[in-house]
PLY file of the C-alpha trace (Angstrom):
ply
format ascii 1.0
element vertex 193
property float x
property float y
property float z
element edge 192
property int vertex1
property int vertex2
end_header
-0.12 -0.08 -0.05
0.93 3.36 -0.70
-0.27 6.60 0.58
0.90 10.86 -0.02
0.36 13.77 1.52
1.31 17.44 0.42
1.61 20.89 2.81
1.59 24.08 1.09
3.92 26.01 3.79
3.03 29.61 2.79
-0.59 28.51 3.51
-0.32 26.36 6.27
1.42 29.55 7.93
-1.90 30.98 7.34
-4.36 28.73 8.31
-2.83 27.06 11.73
-1.24 28.34 14.65
0.55 25.17 15.85
1.98 27.79 18.81
-0.95 27.54 20.02
-2.07 26.43 23.38
-2.40 22.45 23.11
-1.86 21.82 19.44
1.03 20.12 20.05
-0.20 18.12 22.70
-3.34 17.32 20.66
-1.49 16.15 17.16
2.14 14.90 18.42
3.56 12.07 20.85
6.10 13.41 23.32
9.09 11.91 21.03
7.39 14.00 18.17
7.09 17.18 20.61
10.42 16.43 21.30
11.46 16.55 17.57
10.08 19.72 17.07
10.92 21.57 19.76
14.51 20.66 19.44
14.46 21.23 15.94
16.44 24.12 14.46
13.26 24.78 12.49
10.71 24.19 14.53
7.73 25.14 11.98
9.14 22.64 9.14
9.36 20.12 11.58
5.69 20.47 12.69
4.70 19.63 9.13
7.26 16.88 8.03
5.36 15.09 10.98
1.96 15.97 9.89
2.78 14.90 6.58
4.06 12.06 8.00
0.96 10.72 9.38
-1.37 11.58 6.63
0.45 9.74 4.19
0.82 6.68 6.35
-2.48 7.32 7.47
-4.07 7.15 3.61
-2.05 3.80 2.95
-3.49 2.15 6.09
-7.25 2.89 5.08
-6.86 1.15 1.66
-6.39 -2.57 3.31
-7.43 -1.54 6.77
-10.92 -0.13 6.94
-13.02 2.52 8.84
-11.40 6.25 8.99
-10.38 7.69 12.36
-9.13 10.76 13.96
-6.20 10.20 16.63
-3.27 11.50 15.53
-1.19 10.67 17.95
-1.89 6.74 17.35
0.42 7.39 14.30
3.54 7.52 16.16
6.49 8.81 14.08
9.82 8.19 13.80
12.80 10.12 12.06
15.81 8.22 10.19
17.22 11.13 8.43
15.59 14.69 7.38
14.19 13.21 4.72
13.43 9.94 5.96
11.10 7.85 8.75
8.50 5.22 9.55
4.69 5.52 11.15
3.55 2.42 12.76
-0.16 2.62 12.69
-1.59 -0.41 15.12
1.38 -2.59 14.66
2.15 -1.43 10.63
5.02 0.09 9.88
5.32 2.43 6.87
8.23 3.84 5.45
8.28 7.46 4.62
10.36 9.52 2.14
9.81 13.40 2.04
10.44 16.03 -0.06
11.09 19.13 2.02
11.38 22.69 0.00
10.56 26.43 0.34
7.22 26.20 -0.85
5.84 22.68 0.27
6.51 19.10 1.88
5.73 16.23 -0.09
5.61 12.71 1.70
5.08 8.90 0.53
4.56 6.65 2.77
4.69 2.77 1.37
5.00 -0.65 3.34
8.25 -2.17 2.61
6.98 -4.55 0.16
6.65 -1.47 -2.13
10.20 -1.33 -1.54
10.26 2.03 -3.37
8.57 0.80 -6.82
6.30 3.76 -7.26
5.71 6.98 -9.05
5.38 10.09 -7.66
5.04 13.66 -9.19
4.44 17.00 -7.61
2.72 19.58 -9.67
1.88 23.50 -9.36
-1.95 24.66 -10.16
-2.71 27.61 -12.09
-5.37 28.12 -9.56
-5.80 27.41 -6.22
-9.65 26.64 -5.84
-10.69 23.20 -4.78
-12.52 22.72 -8.47
-9.05 23.21 -10.28
-7.23 21.14 -7.65
-9.35 18.30 -8.05
-9.65 18.17 -11.66
-6.51 18.69 -12.45
-5.10 16.16 -9.69
-7.20 13.54 -11.52
-6.17 14.12 -14.95
-2.84 14.24 -13.71
-2.83 10.74 -12.28
-4.81 8.89 -15.22
-2.61 9.86 -17.63
0.17 8.53 -15.72
-1.80 5.41 -15.24
-2.59 5.01 -19.06
1.06 5.82 -20.07
2.66 3.61 -17.38
-0.21 0.53 -18.23
-0.44 1.40 -22.23
-4.31 2.12 -22.01
-6.17 4.54 -23.48
-6.95 7.40 -20.68
-10.55 7.41 -21.88
-11.25 4.11 -20.55
-9.66 4.91 -17.35
-11.84 6.58 -13.83
-11.58 7.28 -10.49
-14.23 6.78 -8.11
-14.53 6.41 -4.17
-15.31 3.45 -2.04
-17.56 3.69 0.45
-14.39 5.06 3.18
-13.67 7.91 0.53
-10.35 5.92 -1.13
-9.81 6.81 -4.26
-9.71 3.25 -6.70
-8.68 2.96 -10.01
-11.42 1.36 -13.08
-10.96 0.22 -16.31
-14.33 0.43 -17.43
-16.21 -1.06 -14.83
-13.09 -3.13 -13.45
-11.31 -2.53 -10.22
-7.72 -2.73 -11.12
-5.63 -3.36 -7.94
-2.84 -0.84 -8.11
-2.24 1.48 -5.00
-2.09 4.85 -5.49
-3.01 7.98 -3.68
-3.77 11.80 -4.50
-3.34 15.28 -2.39
-3.46 18.87 -2.70
-2.86 21.90 -0.77
-2.92 25.39 -1.71
-0.94 26.00 -4.72
0.06 22.41 -5.28
-0.70 18.70 -5.58
0.95 15.42 -6.13
-0.14 11.92 -6.71
2.05 8.94 -6.23
1.05 5.34 -7.63
2.62 1.99 -6.83
3.51 -0.71 -9.59
0 1
1 2
2 3
3 4
4 5
5 6
6 7
7 8
8 9
9 10
10 11
11 12
12 13
13 14
14 15
15 16
16 17
17 18
18 19
19 20
20 21
21 22
22 23
23 24
24 25
25 26
26 27
27 28
28 29
29 30
30 31
31 32
32 33
33 34
34 35
35 36
36 37
37 38
38 39
39 40
40 41
41 42
42 43
43 44
44 45
45 46
46 47
47 48
48 49
49 50
50 51
51 52
52 53
53 54
54 55
55 56
56 57
57 58
58 59
59 60
60 61
61 62
62 63
63 64
64 65
65 66
66 67
67 68
68 69
69 70
70 71
71 72
72 73
73 74
74 75
75 76
76 77
77 78
78 79
79 80
80 81
81 82
82 83
83 84
84 85
85 86
86 87
87 88
88 89
89 90
90 91
91 92
92 93
93 94
94 95
95 96
96 97
97 98
98 99
99 100
100 101
101 102
102 103
103 104
104 105
105 106
106 107
107 108
108 109
109 110
110 111
111 112
112 113
113 114
114 115
115 116
116 117
117 118
118 119
119 120
120 121
121 122
122 123
123 124
124 125
125 126
126 127
127 128
128 129
129 130
130 131
131 132
132 133
133 134
134 135
135 136
136 137
137 138
138 139
139 140
140 141
141 142
142 143
143 144
144 145
145 146
146 147
147 148
148 149
149 150
150 151
151 152
152 153
153 154
154 155
155 156
156 157
157 158
158 159
159 160
160 161
161 162
162 163
163 164
164 165
165 166
166 167
167 168
168 169
169 170
170 171
171 172
172 173
173 174
174 175
175 176
176 177
177 178
178 179
179 180
180 181
181 182
182 183
183 184
184 185
185 186
186 187
187 188
188 189
189 190
190 191
191 192
């Protein structure tokens, strides 16, 4: 399984005050709070850990059912500035993150994926939800079509009952794990092969 998450850092600055009372306690374990408070860039570390949690959560939902909101049950461990692990209910996910000036982008995967995935991050023409949604879907369908050598018109994405996007060829569900994300000016997708 594979998941991804992206944080537009400029928008995160406007939307959330991570320094407000109770914010860190609500979302992060004591170990994660230590990473944040001992970091040279606590703001960046907050959003790195958040993107790790979100990407692993998306991967977890693909095979483990119902949604839940319990960020502290997703335990992050940093291996390096750009790699780490997230443990959710005894399921271990590995993460790789791209940390830039404008965004943080993380991909989470189980060991059996072993980095065998296609990932792309892109900037939107306009940051409205409809543009984000349609451009992200179109980019992932185009990538699938190219990789699988199928006509893009025969592919579609539908969400299952848990809201997890799934790929269909006509009415046939394909087994490829993938994940979509967008926030602010940026979007991304990751596809496992």
